[in-house]
C-alpha positions in Angstrom: 99.7 50.4 84.3 99.6 47.3 82.3 99.3 44.0 84.2 101.9 41.4 83.6 101.8 37.5 83.3 103.1 35.8 86.2 105.6 33.5 84.9 107.0 36.9 82.5 107.2 38.5 86.0 109.5 35.9 87.5 111.5 35.8 84.4 113.0 39.6 84.5 113.3 39.1 88.4 115.6 36.1 87.7 117.7 37.8 85.6 117.4 41.1 87.2 118.9 38.7 90.3 121.6 36.9 87.6 122.7 40.4 86.2 123.4 41.5 90.1 125.4 38.4 91.1 127.2 38.8 88.0 127.9 42.3 88.5 129.5 41.5 91.9 131.3 38.7 90.4 132.4 41.2 87.8 133.2 44.4 90.5 134.8 41.2 92.9 137.2 39.6 90.2 138.4 43.5 88.8 139.2 44.4 92.7 141.3 41.1 93.2 143.2 41.9 89.9 143.6 46.0 90.9 145.0 43.9 94.5 146.8 41.1 92.9 150.0 41.9 95.5 148.5 43.0 98.3 146.2 39.5 98.4 149.6 38.0 97.4 150.9 39.1 100.5 148.4 39.1 102.8 148.2 34.9 101.8 151.8 34.6 102.4 151.8 36.7 106.0 148.6 35.3 107.3 148.5 32.3 109.3 144.5 31.6 109.3 145.2 28.2 110.5 141.9 26.1 110.4 140.6 29.5 111.4 138.6 30.1 108.7 138.6 27.5 106.4 136.8 29.1 103.2 138.9 32.2 103.1 142.0 30.4 102.3 140.0 28.4 99.7 139.3 31.6 98.1 142.6 32.7 98.5 144.4 29.5 96.8 141.6 29.4 94.0 142.6 33.3 93.5 145.7 33.0 93.8 146.4 30.3 91.2 144.4 32.0 88.8 146.3 33.6 86.0 145.5 37.8 86.1 144.5 37.5 82.7 141.9 35.3 83.3 141.4 37.4 86.3 140.9 40.4 83.9 139.1 38.3 80.9 136.6 37.1 83.6 135.8 40.0 85.3 135.6 41.9 81.4 133.1 38.8 80.8 131.0 38.6 83.8 130.5 42.5 83.2 129.3 42.3 79.5 127.0 39.3 80.9 125.3 41.4 83.6 124.8 44.0 81.1 123.4 41.7 77.9 121.1 40.2 81.2 119.7 43.3 82.2 119.2 44.2 78.6 117.2 40.8 78.4 115.3 41.9 81.6 114.6 45.4 80.6 112.9 44.3 77.0 111.0 41.5 78.5 109.7 43.6 80.9 108.2 45.8 78.3 107.1 42.8 76.3 109.6 43.5 73.2 109.6 40.6 70.5 114.0 41.3 70.3 114.2 40.6 73.9 112.1 37.2 73.9 114.6 35.8 70.8 117.6 37.1 72.3 116.3 35.3 76.2 115.5 32.2 73.9 118.5 32.4 71.9 121.1 32.6 75.0 118.6 30.0 76.8 118.8 28.0 73.8 122.5 28.1 73.4 123.3 27.1 76.9 121.2 23.8 76.9 123.2 21.4 75.6 126.3 22.9 77.3 124.6 21.9 80.6 123.0 18.8 79.6 127.0 18.4 79.4 128.1 19.6 82.6 125.5 17.1 83.9 126.7 14.3 82.0 130.1 15.0 83.7 128.9 15.5 87.1 125.8 16.2 88.2 124.5 17.9 91.2 122.2 19.4 93.1 122.6 23.2 91.9 123.5 21.9 87.9 120.0 19.9 88.1 118.0 23.8 89.1 119.6 25.4 87.0 119.0 23.1 84.2 115.1 22.5 85.0 115.2 26.4 85.4 116.7 27.0 82.5 114.1 24.2 80.7 111.3 26.3 82.0 112.3 29.9 81.2 112.6 28.6 77.1 109.2 26.9 77.3 107.6 29.5 78.6 109.0 32.3 76.5 108.3 29.6 73.7 105.0 28.8 74.1 104.1 33.2 75.3 106.0 34.3 71.8 104.8 38.0 71.3 102.2 38.1 68.8 103.2 42.0 68.1 105.5 42.8 66.2 107.6 45.7 67.9 
């Protein structure tokens, strides 16, 4: 089996983890949409009384979303999960198209991340921005020379 560079393995693991999170998010949003009325009834009938602030917060956030927004977000997250896993597989096999795809998608996200940082700095925003800059720089420096 061909030994892959550590940087490439790290990016593939990062992309795989991201795809997993997106898939879980997609499933959760679509299940929420399917059970919207049940959640609404639950939130109206169940008194949390400070027992779980997180559950109360999540229910309020989800129930304030339009069902169309839930559907769009769930489907969008699912599609993005599929694209992300395709990126990871293509990078694993060191395909030129995968490098181009990741460079394009990460490159497009960088100006948006800068805008988000201008709106308000947080540790997670800085971490994601630096991580994406690192991925972009690594793939740009290690672009495959062979056409495949």
